[in-house]
matplotlib code that plots the C-alpha trace (Angstrom):
import matplotlib.pyplot as plt

x = [-21.5, -19.5, -21.0, -20.5, -16.8, -16.3, -17.8, -15.4, -12.5, -13.1, -13.9, -10.3, -10.8, -8.8, -7.9, -10.6, -10.8, -12.0, -13.9, -12.0, -15.2, -15.1, -11.4, -12.5, -15.3, -13.5, -10.5, -13.0, -12.1, -8.2, -8.4, -5.2, -6.0, -6.3, -2.6, -0.6, 2.7, 3.9, 7.0, 8.4, 5.7, 2.7, 0.7, -1.1, -4.2, -6.2, -9.8, -12.5, -15.6, -19.4, -19.1, -15.7, -13.6, -10.0, -7.7, -4.5, -4.7, -1.6, -2.4, 0.5, 1.8, 1.3, 5.2, 6.5, 7.6, 5.1, 2.4, -0.7, 0.7, 3.7, 1.1, -1.3, 1.8, 3.2, -0.2, -0.7, 2.6, 1.5, -2.2, -1.0, 1.0, -0.5, 1.7, 1.2, 4.7, 3.6, 0.9, -2.0, -3.1, -7.0, -7.4, -6.5, -7.8, -7.0, -9.2, -9.2, -11.3, -12.2, -11.5, -11.5, -8.5, -7.2, -5.2, -4.2, -6.9, -9.6, -11.4, -10.5, -12.0, -8.4, -8.4, -6.1, -4.8, -5.8, -3.9, -3.9, -3.0, -5.0, -3.4, -4.8, -4.5, -1.9, -2.8, 0.4, 2.2, 5.7, 8.8, 10.5, 8.0, 8.0, 11.9, 11.7, 9.5, 11.5, 8.6, 8.3, 10.1, 10.7, 11.4, 13.6, 11.0, 9.3, 12.5, 13.2, 9.5, 10.0, 13.3, 12.2, 9.1, 11.2, 13.4, 10.4, 8.7, 11.6, 12.2, 8.7, 9.5, 12.5, 11.4, 7.7, 6.9, 7.6, 10.7, 10.8, 13.4, 12.6, 15.6, 14.5, 13.9, 14.2, 12.3, 9.9, 8.8, 8.1, 4.6, 3.4, -0.1, -1.9, 0.1, 3.5, 3.6, 6.0, 4.6, 6.9, 5.4, 6.6, 7.8, 8.0, 7.3, 10.9, 10.4, 7.3, 8.3, 12.1, 14.6, 15.3, 11.7, 10.7, 13.7, 11.9, 9.2, 8.5, 5.8, 4.4, 2.2, 3.7, 0.4, 0.4]
y = [4.9, 1.6, 0.1, 3.1, 3.6, -0.1, 0.1, 3.3, 1.1, -2.1, 0.3, 1.0, 4.7, 7.1, 6.2, 7.4, 9.4, 6.8, 8.1, 7.2, 5.6, 3.2, 2.5, 1.5, -0.7, -2.5, -3.5, -4.5, -1.3, -1.9, -5.6, -7.2, -10.1, -8.0, -7.2, -7.9, -6.1, -3.1, -0.8, 3.0, 4.4, 2.8, -0.6, -2.4, -4.2, -6.3, -4.8, -6.2, -5.0, -6.2, -8.5, -10.1, -8.1, -7.3, -4.4, -3.5, -0.6, 1.2, 3.3, 5.8, 7.2, 11.0, 11.8, 15.3, 16.8, 15.6, 18.1, 18.3, 19.3, 17.0, 14.1, 15.2, 15.8, 12.4, 10.8, 12.7, 10.9, 7.3, 7.8, 8.1, 4.6, 1.8, -1.0, -4.7, -4.8, -2.0, -2.5, -0.4, 2.1, 2.0, 4.8, 7.3, 8.8, 12.2, 13.2, 15.0, 13.0, 14.0, 12.1, 12.6, 12.9, 13.3, 16.6, 17.8, 15.6, 16.7, 15.2, 17.4, 17.2, 16.8, 16.4, 13.6, 13.6, 10.2, 8.9, 6.1, 4.6, 1.6, -0.9, -4.0, -7.3, -9.4, -13.1, -15.2, -12.7, -11.6, -13.0, -13.4, -15.4, -17.8, -18.4, -19.1, -21.9, -25.2, -26.5, -23.8, -24.7, -22.2, -23.6, -21.7, -20.4, -19.1, -17.3, -15.6, -14.4, -13.1, -11.5, -9.9, -8.3, -6.9, -5.1, -3.9, -2.8, -0.7, 0.5, 2.0, 3.9, 5.4, 6.5, 8.0, 11.6, 11.7, 9.4, 7.5, 6.0, 2.8, 3.3, 0.0, -2.8, -6.2, -9.7, -8.2, -5.5, -7.7, -9.3, -12.2, -12.8, -15.9, -16.1, -15.6, -11.9, -9.9, -6.3, -3.9, -2.4, 0.3, 2.7, 6.4, 5.9, 6.9, 9.8, 11.0, 9.7, 9.6, 7.1, 5.5, 5.1, 3.4, 0.8, -0.2, -1.9, -5.5, -7.9, -10.7, -11.7, -9.9, -9.7, -5.8]
z = [-0.9, -0.5, -3.6, -5.7, -4.6, -5.3, -8.9, -9.2, -7.9, -10.2, -13.5, -14.1, -13.3, -11.3, -7.4, -5.5, -2.3, 0.3, 3.8, 7.0, 8.2, 5.0, 6.1, 9.5, 8.1, 5.8, 8.1, 10.7, 12.6, 12.5, 13.6, 14.8, 13.0, 9.5, 9.8, 6.9, 7.7, 9.8, 9.8, 10.2, 7.8, 9.2, 9.6, 6.5, 6.8, 4.7, 3.3, 2.9, 1.0, 1.4, -1.5, -0.6, -3.0, -1.2, -0.9, 1.0, 3.4, 4.5, 7.4, 7.5, 10.7, 11.1, 10.7, 11.3, 7.9, 6.0, 5.0, 3.4, 0.3, 0.3, 0.4, -2.2, -4.6, -3.9, -4.3, -7.9, -8.7, -7.9, -8.9, -12.7, -12.6, -14.7, -15.4, -14.8, -13.0, -10.5, -7.5, -8.7, -6.4, -5.9, -3.4, -0.7, 2.8, 3.9, 6.6, 9.9, 12.5, 16.0, 19.0, 22.8, 24.7, 27.9, 28.6, 32.3, 33.7, 31.3, 28.4, 25.3, 21.7, 19.4, 16.1, 14.3, 10.7, 9.0, 6.1, 4.3, 0.7, -0.6, -3.1, -5.1, -2.9, -4.6, -3.6, -3.4, -1.5, -1.3, -3.4, 0.0, 1.6, -1.6, -1.7, 2.0, 1.9, 1.4, -0.5, -3.2, -6.4, -9.2, -12.7, -15.1, -16.6, -13.8, -12.6, -15.8, -16.0, -12.4, -13.1, -16.2, -14.8, -12.2, -14.6, -16.7, -13.9, -12.5, -16.4, -16.2, -12.7, -13.7, -17.3, -16.4, -16.6, -13.1, -12.7, -9.2, -7.6, -5.1, -2.7, -1.0, -3.5, -1.9, -2.0, 0.5, -1.8, -4.7, -4.6, -7.1, -8.2, -9.2, -12.7, -11.0, -12.4, -10.3, -8.8, -7.4, -4.0, -1.8, -4.1, -3.7, 0.2, 1.1, -0.8, 1.0, 4.8, 4.6, 3.4, 7.0, 8.0, 4.8, 5.1, 8.7, 6.9, 7.8, 6.3, 8.2, 5.1, 2.4, 0.3, -0.2]

ax = plt.figure().add_subplot(projection="3d")
ax.plot(x, y, z, "-o")
ax.set_aspect("equal")
plt.show()
């Protein structure tokens, strides 16, 4: 199954639904060493497939007020975004998982909703990480390339069939690939989880 899903993910097809058990596997059972960042909406892990290919997995908190209909509606808006200056959505997980819990001193079986959004893994990390590094120096050409790419990406988000307002654009949410092409991340989450939860996002590695 993993090979089939990976083939779908790399063939340019629509983002696919990923089983919760696969999410657990590629994040090494949500290993703390795989955490890329965390915040009010959830935790971001680095996911690694068996063949070494990587994705970024946002495991979302179960925040009150977000129902199945809202999640799928927002996912449908995000799945249609295809642009070189936008971080690509490659998959999602929305699955009820049974687990043991203790209630009034007794073990009971409870159901927990597991939600995750999976994005391409962007190698060089966040713009904030790079500009904070004293050893990093950008030529004027690279600076212009980054600024232009951000503007073009924002224009694409705002002028699409379903316009998306970012609400929290900052250097932490601008990722750079190996060619220094900027990619906008964390768009759409404020609409789904609330602006305040989105603003709490902190990135330790910036590679998502």
